[in-house]
DRENMIKOL-319056 format. One record per residue (C-alpha): residue number from 1; residue in three letters; x, y, z. Coordinates in steps of 0.02 Angstrom, whole numbers, padded with zeros to 5 digits, m for minus. Layout:
PT num residu      x      y      z
PT NUM    ALA      X      Y      Z
...
//
This chain:
PT num residu      x      y      z
PT   1    GLN m01367 m03448 m10767
PT   2    SER m01388 m03461 m10956
PT   3    ALA m01224 m03558 m10969
PT   4    HIS m01289 m03676 m10837
PT   5    ARG m01451 m03702 m10931
PT   6    ALA m01359 m03730 m11095
PT   7    GLY m01248 m03860 m11010
PT   8    LEU m01399 m03946 m10936
PT   9    ARG m01488 m03949 m11105
PT  10    SER m01337 m04023 m11192
PT  11    PHE m01315 m04152 m11052
PT  12    ILE m01495 m04207 m11073
PT  13    ARG m01482 m04213 m11262
PT  14    TYR m01317 m04309 m11271
PT  15    GLY m01354 m04409 m11116
PT  16    TRP m01510 m04477 m11199
PT  17    ARG m01410 m04522 m11354
PT  18    TRP m01287 m04624 m11254
PT  19    SER m01402 m04694 m11120
PT  20    TRP m01496 m04814 m11231
PT  21    ARG m01332 m04876 m11308
PT  22    VAL m01255 m04909 m11139
PT  23    ALA m01415 m04992 m11078
PT  24    ALA m01420 m05105 m11232
PT  25    PHE m01235 m05149 m11212
PT  26    VAL m01255 m05192 m11028
PT  27    THR m01414 m05292 m11061
PT  28    VAL m01333 m05398 m11197
PT  29    PHE m01177 m05424 m11091
PT  30    ASN m01278 m05480 m10939
PT  31    VAL m01392 m05593 m11041
PT  32    VAL m01245 m05681 m11124
PT  33    SER m01143 m05700 m10964
PT  34    THR m01293 m05761 m10864
PT  35    SER m01343 m05882 m11002
PT  36    LEU m01168 m05954 m11007
PT  37    SER m01164 m05971 m10818
PT  38    VAL m01331 m06060 m10816
PT  39    TYR m01288 m06172 m10963
PT  40    ARG m01118 m06221 m10893
PT  41    ASN m01181 m06222 m10712
PT  42    LYS m01029 m06126 m10652
PT  43    THR m00968 m05947 m10648
PT  44    THR m00797 m05920 m10724
PT  45    ILE m00695 m05777 m10796
PT  46    SER m00713 m05856 m10969
PT  47    ASN m00901 m05826 m10961
PT  48    PHE m00873 m05641 m10939
PT  49    ALA m00735 m05635 m11069
PT  50    SER m00847 m05724 m11195
PT  51    ALA m00993 m05609 m11155
PT  52    GLY m00883 m05456 m11176
PT  53    ALA m00812 m05521 m11340
PT  54    PHE m00984 m05561 m11409
PT  55    THR m01059 m05395 m11356
PT  56    GLY m00911 m05293 m11418
PT  57    ALA m00912 m05382 m11585
PT  58    LEU m01101 m05362 m11601
PT  59    PHE m01095 m05175 m11572
PT  60    ARG m00949 m05148 m11693
PT  61    MET m01009 m05267 m11828
PT  62    HIS m01071 m05123 m11937
PT  63    LEU m00890 m05065 m11959
PT  64    GLY m00841 m05220 m12056
PT  65    LEU m00714 m05354 m12015
PT  66    GLN m00594 m05234 m11931
PT  67    GLY m00732 m05165 m11821
PT  68    LEU m00788 m05342 m11779
PT  69    ALA m00611 m05391 m11727
PT  70    GLY m00585 m05229 m11632
PT  71    GLY m00750 m05249 m11539
PT  72    PHE m00704 m05429 m11499
PT  73    VAL m00537 m05377 m11423
PT  74    PHE m00609 m05224 m11335
PT  75    GLY m00753 m05325 m11262
PT  76    THR m00637 m05462 m11202
PT  77    ALA m00518 m05335 m11125
PT  78    PHE m00659 m05258 m11024
PT  79    GLY m00754 m05419 m10989
PT  80    ILE m00610 m05501 m10896
PT  81    PRO m00588 m05364 m10764
PT  82    ALA m00776 m05344 m10745
PT  83    GLY m00796 m05530 m10716
PT  84    GLY m00648 m05535 m10598
PT  85    LEU m00720 m05391 m10497
PT  86    LEU m00890 m05477 m10484
PT  87    MET m00811 m05641 m10432
PT  88    ILE m00704 m05554 m10300
PT  89    MET m00859 m05468 m10231
PT  90    GLU m00946 m05638 m10222
PT  91    LYS m00799 m05710 m10125
PT  92    LEU m00802 m05562 m10005
PT  93    ALA m00988 m05590 m09977
PT  94    GLY m00945 m05765 m09915
PT  95    GLU m01058 m05860 m10035
PT  96    THR m01056 m05868 m10224
PT  97    LEU m01217 m05857 m10323
PT  98    GLN m01202 m06040 m10370
PT  99    GLU m01183 m06093 m10188
PT 100    LYS m01331 m05985 m10141
PT 101    ARG m01438 m06059 m10280
PT 102    ASN m01392 m06237 m10230
PT 103    ARG m01426 m06200 m10046
PT 104    GLU m01596 m06123 m10083
PT 105    ARG m01641 m06268 m10197
PT 106    ARG m01592 m06393 m10062
PT 107    GLU m01690 m06298 m09928
PT 108    LEU m01844 m06292 m10040
PT 109    TYR m01829 m06478 m10073
PT 110    GLU m01813 m06516 m09888
PT 111    GLN m01963 m06404 m09850
PT 112    LYS m02071 m06491 m09980
PT 113    LEU m02012 m06661 m09919
PT 114    ALA m02062 m06615 m09740
PT 115    GLU m02234 m06558 m09802
PT 116    TRP m02264 m06725 m09887
//
């Protein structure tokens, strides 16, 4: 029982240390990829690769130029599969987010036109 408690205490202590870092990484990645998708008005793998590269470089910038380059490569390497997985899931759902957004915009426009 004491070993279990010690394990739980260490999980809470180290889990807290890593949780805010992971949350910050995911937040920056999602903000950059969403911003690129909105700005370019399309969702592509390059948006996710760019977001991963930017986020990885940002979080490894304190290690100097080597850390910046390593974070860039690491982020790109993980951004591409993450983006591919999300795009595959969109295709399996039958409607991409862009198609859904355009459809909802069109329906709202038609509704307001009918009200006028």
